[in-house]
C-alpha positions, -999 to 999 in steps of 0.1 A, spaced: -445 -96 264 -437 -80 297 -404 -65 308 -394 -97 326 -399 -118 295 -380 -93 273 -349 -91 296 -332 -122 281 -337 -110 246 -323 -75 255 -293 -92 272 -286 -113 240 -288 -81 218 -264 -62 240 -241 -92 243 -239 -96 205 -231 -59 200 -203 -60 226 -189 -92 211 -184 -76 177 -147 -73 169 -133 -44 148 -99 -30 140 -101 0 163 -64 9 158 -37 -6 135 -11 -27 153 15 -41 128 18 -16 100 39 -10 69 50 24 56 51 41 22 45 25 -12 57 45 -43 45 37 -78 53 51 -113 46 45 -149 75 40 -172 80 34 -209 70 -3 -209 48 -6 -179 45 0 -141 70 0 -113 62 -2 -76 86 0 -46 81 -7 -9 103 -17 20 98 -48 41 94 -33 75 65 -41 98 62 -18 128 45 -28 161 37 7 173 70 26 172 90 -6 173 103 -19 140 94 -55 148 94 -73 115 118 -69 86 105 -95 61 70 -83 54 62 -85 17 38 -57 7 39 -61 -31 17 -88 -46 5 -98 -80 -33 -97 -87 -44 -120 -116 -26 -116 -149 -26 -79 -154 -22 -61 -120 1 -56 -90 -8 -41 -57 12 -25 -29 -2 -16 6 8 5 35 -10 4 68 -23 -26 89 -7 -59 76 -36 -82 87 -61 -60 69 -39 -62 38 -40 -100 41 -78 -98 43 -78 -76 11 -56 -102 -6 -82 -129 3 -109 -108 -13 -88 -104 -44 -80 -141 -46 -117 -149 -45 -124 -122 -71 -98 -136 -95 -110 -171 -89 -146 -162 -96 -135 -144 -128 -115 -174 -140 -144 -197 -134 -163 -181 -163 -136 -194 -186 -147 -169 -213 -112 -159 -225 -114 -125 -207 -97 -114 -174 -100 -85 -151 -77 -56 -159 -62 -31 -134 -89 -5 -138 -116 -31 -129 -96 -43 -99 -90 -7 -87 -127 1 -90 -135 -31 -70 -110 -20 -42 -126 15 -41 -160 0 -35 -146 -24 -8 -128 3 11 -158 27 9 -182 0 19 -162 -9 50 -158 27 59 -196 32 58 -199 2 82 -175 20 106 -152 -10 102 -126 2 78 -97 -17 64 -67 4 77 -47 5 45 -37 28 17 -34 9 -16 -15 14 -48 -28 -6 -78 -10 -7 -112 -11 -28 -143 -10 -32 -180 -37 -47 -203 -40 -44 -241 -11 -20 -242 -28 4 -217 -9 13 -185 -29 20 -154 -18 33 -120 -41 44 -92 -44 46 -54 -72 43 -29 -73 53 8 -89 36 38 -121 56 33 -124 51 -4 -107 83 -17 -92 73 -50 -75 87 -81 -52 76 -109 -20 94 -120 14 89 -136 30 85 -102 14 79 -68 26 73 -32 12 65 2 21 75 37 52 97 41 58 91 4 30 115 -4 50 143 13 86 133 6 86 113 -26 59 130 -47 79 163 -50 109 143 -64 86 125 -88 70 158 -100 105 171 -108 121 141 -124 94 118 -138 87 118 -176 67 94 -197 97 80 -216 116 66 -185 134 34 -193 133 6 -168 168 14 -154 159 51 -151 126 42 -133 144 19 -108 170 47 -101 142 72 -95 123 49 -72 155 41 -53 161 78 -48 127 82 -34 131 52 -11 165 65 1 149 98 11 122 80 29 147 58 47 165 89 60 134 107 72 108 80 81 115 62 114 93 33 103 113 27 71 139 -2 69 168 -6 44 154 -37 28 131 -32 -2 115 -48 -32 107 -34 -66 78 -49 -86 76 -46 -124 46 -53 -146 45 -52 -184 25 -70 -211 48 -100 -205 38 -104 -168 48 -96 -132 83 -96 -117 90 -89 -81 126 -85 -72 144 -102 -44 149 -80 -13 180 -58 -13 195 -28 5 204 7 -7 237 24 -3 234 51 23 254 79 38 248 90 74 276 115 79 258 146 69 263 174 94 226 176 102 226 139 111 256 142 133 243 171 154 206 175 147 200 200 176 227 224 165 213 259 165 181 249 182 169 275 207 158 266 242 170 257 276 172 220 269 
């Protein structure tokens, strides 16, 4: 085949590559998710903000979802990619239920699946722009783990994504213990979310808390935290700053 004959084929190849669509940069994003183990199960907390760049565009984005019978998931990052992940998980749970063998996927299996999905997409240079928190309870065993957009994963007694890794984890290291009651766990999560609200520009004062135990999943109605904005540092944040400005 001469060069003249091969020109259309080369044009089709180049065209197919240029037509390929990828998430090159996240557009509508959610901020931190915080998760902890408590005496009877797992608690997750996330606000409902969706930021379009630096604009807090949406305030009703639900980022906490149940997965099958034994797991809950929370996501920060690109909202449309999270919707795609939920489509994957719905297909996974449906396929598992079709076996009708009396067994069902637990949180550890779902977390391992998400790790493989995130790492696979990263290797295709087409990552899902999310950090995920996955928790659950099965056969009396509590499980809590996280996975990043490139497949980095671990499990712990408390986890957080986004700014929560920097601002909430220190609070959790100081105050978390394995015998937390439900009320104490909610109070600790609210403390973390309040700190994030003060310091994270993408946070919004409208949050949900999800609980999972052996009895099932409960996701709270959205509510707001009590806040106090009259701290001296908030009133005059540049006081004492050096410079001509």
